[in-house]
C-alpha positions as CSV (number, residue, x, y, z in Angstrom):
1,X,0.1,-0.1,-0.2
2,X,1.7,3.4,-1.3
3,X,1.2,6.9,1.4
4,X,-0.9,8.3,-2.1
5,X,-3.7,5.7,-1.9
6,X,-7.3,7.6,-0.7
7,X,-7.4,6.7,2.7
8,X,-10.5,4.7,2.6
9,X,-8.8,2.2,-0.2
10,X,-6.1,2.1,2.4
11,X,-8.6,0.8,5.2
12,X,-10.3,-1.2,2.6
13,X,-6.8,-3.1,1.9
14,X,-5.9,-3.8,5.2
15,X,-9.3,-4.6,6.3
16,X,-9.7,-7.5,3.9
17,X,-6.2,-8.6,5.7
18,X,-7.8,-8.7,8.8
19,X,-11.2,-10.5,7.4
20,X,-8.1,-12.8,5.6
21,X,-7.2,-14.0,8.9
22,X,-10.8,-14.2,10.2
23,X,-11.3,-16.8,7.7
24,X,-8.2,-18.6,8.8
25,X,-10.0,-18.9,12.4
26,X,-13.1,-20.4,10.8
27,X,-11.3,-23.3,9.5
28,X,-9.9,-24.5,12.7
29,X,-13.3,-23.8,13.7
30,X,-12.8,-19.9,15.9
31,X,-15.0,-17.5,16.1
32,X,-13.7,-15.7,12.9
33,X,-12.1,-12.3,13.8
34,X,-8.7,-11.3,12.7
35,X,-7.1,-8.1,13.2
36,X,-3.6,-6.9,11.9
37,X,-1.8,-3.5,13.5
38,X,-0.4,-1.1,10.9
39,X,2.3,1.1,11.2
40,X,3.5,3.3,7.9
41,X,1.6,1.2,5.6
42,X,3.6,-1.8,7.4
43,X,1.7,-5.1,9.1
44,X,3.7,-4.9,12.1
45,X,1.1,-7.8,14.0
46,X,-1.5,-10.2,13.1
47,X,-3.6,-12.0,14.8
48,X,-6.9,-14.5,14.8
49,X,-9.0,-15.6,17.5
50,X,-7.1,-18.5,19.1
51,X,-9.3,-19.3,22.3
52,X,-10.3,-22.5,21.6
53,X,-7.1,-23.8,20.0
54,X,-5.1,-22.3,23.3
55,X,-7.7,-22.7,26.3
56,X,-7.1,-19.2,27.1
57,X,-10.1,-16.5,27.2
58,X,-8.4,-13.6,26.5
59,X,-6.6,-15.2,23.1
60,X,-8.7,-12.9,20.9
61,X,-7.2,-11.7,17.6
62,X,-7.1,-8.1,18.8
63,X,-4.9,-9.6,22.1
64,X,-2.7,-11.4,19.6
65,X,-2.5,-8.9,17.1
66,X,-1.5,-6.1,19.0
67,X,1.4,-8.7,21.3
68,X,2.6,-9.6,18.0
69,X,3.5,-5.6,17.0
70,X,4.9,-4.9,20.6
71,X,7.7,-7.2,19.3
72,X,8.1,-6.3,16.5
73,X,8.0,-2.5,17.1
74,X,10.3,-3.4,19.9
75,X,8.0,-0.8,22.3
76,X,4.8,-1.6,24.5
77,X,2.9,1.7,23.3
78,X,1.8,1.8,19.3
79,X,1.6,5.6,18.7
80,X,1.3,5.9,15.3
81,X,0.0,2.6,14.4
82,X,-3.9,1.4,13.6
83,X,-5.4,-1.8,14.4
84,X,-8.2,-3.4,11.8
85,X,-10.1,-5.8,13.5
86,X,-13.3,-7.3,11.6
87,X,-15.3,-7.5,14.8
88,X,-16.0,-3.8,17.1
89,X,-13.3,-4.7,20.2
90,X,-14.9,-6.5,23.3
91,X,-14.1,-4.4,26.5
92,X,-10.8,-6.4,27.3
93,X,-9.6,-5.2,24.4
94,X,-10.7,-2.3,24.4
95,X,-8.9,-1.7,27.3
96,X,-5.6,-3.2,26.1
97,X,-6.0,-0.3,22.9
98,X,-6.1,2.6,25.6
99,X,-3.4,0.7,26.9
100,X,-1.3,0.1,24.0
101,X,-1.6,4.1,23.2
102,X,-2.8,3.6,19.8
103,X,-3.8,6.1,17.5
104,X,-6.9,4.6,15.7
105,X,-8.9,1.5,15.2
106,X,-10.7,0.4,12.5
107,X,-13.2,-2.3,12.5
108,X,-15.8,-4.3,10.2
109,X,-18.5,-5.4,11.7
110,X,-20.2,-4.0,14.5
111,X,-21.2,-6.8,18.2
112,X,-24.3,-5.5,19.9
113,X,-23.6,-8.2,22.5
114,X,-20.4,-7.3,23.4
115,X,-19.0,-4.4,21.6
116,X,-16.6,-1.7,23.4
117,X,-16.2,0.8,20.7
118,X,-19.6,2.1,20.2
119,X,-22.3,-0.6,20.6
120,X,-22.6,-0.7,24.2
121,X,-19.7,1.0,25.1
122,X,-17.0,3.9,24.3
123,X,-14.6,3.0,25.7
124,X,-12.0,4.7,23.0
125,X,-13.1,7.7,24.2
126,X,-14.2,7.8,27.9
127,X,-12.7,11.3,29.3
128,X,-11.8,9.6,32.6
129,X,-9.2,7.4,31.0
130,X,-5.8,8.2,30.1
131,X,-5.9,7.8,26.5
132,X,-8.4,7.9,23.7
133,X,-8.4,6.9,20.1
134,X,-10.2,7.3,17.2
135,X,-12.7,4.7,15.6
136,X,-13.8,3.9,12.1
137,X,-16.6,1.2,11.7
138,X,-18.4,-0.2,9.0
139,X,-15.4,-0.7,6.9
140,X,-15.9,-4.2,4.6
141,X,-18.8,-4.5,7.0
142,X,-20.5,-7.3,4.9
143,X,-17.8,-9.2,4.5
144,X,-16.9,-9.2,7.9
145,X,-20.8,-10.2,9.2
146,X,-21.4,-12.5,6.3
147,X,-18.3,-14.6,7.7
148,X,-20.0,-14.1,11.0
149,X,-23.1,-15.4,10.0
150,X,-22.2,-18.5,8.4
151,X,-20.0,-19.2,11.4
152,X,-22.9,-19.4,13.8
153,X,-25.2,-21.0,11.2
154,X,-22.7,-23.6,11.5
155,X,-22.6,-24.6,15.1
156,X,-26.3,-24.0,15.2
157,X,-26.8,-26.3,13.1
158,X,-24.0,-29.0,14.7
159,X,-26.0,-28.5,18.0
């Protein structure tokens, strides 16, 4: 991706990468959520849900992508970075974004049951917290939603 591309094309490009990771989660029977951390138009961290695989309720796509980004950047803070994730982050992941001091979150599908960046809570702009970040929602939303719908429909059929 180059810096001369319109910003919405950049958002679509990196969200497509997050959705590809969500598809990997789908293939291994994890809730299909994928995430990438981008800084200076380069992916510095990526992840997909692995809660079942690792037996760890905190192994969300965002947490895995953030950990990889810390390792790549050599810093516990992600100033100047954007997290792209196929599903709106939960309270835990939104809290991790606050601690990371990330600049921006871009997500695909909203989460009416546990979304913490616009749906149920607005953690990203809470004035009581020491950091706030920009949120852009709805990028490739239909693609992200369709993957989630397919996954949960398959789960209902299996019983």
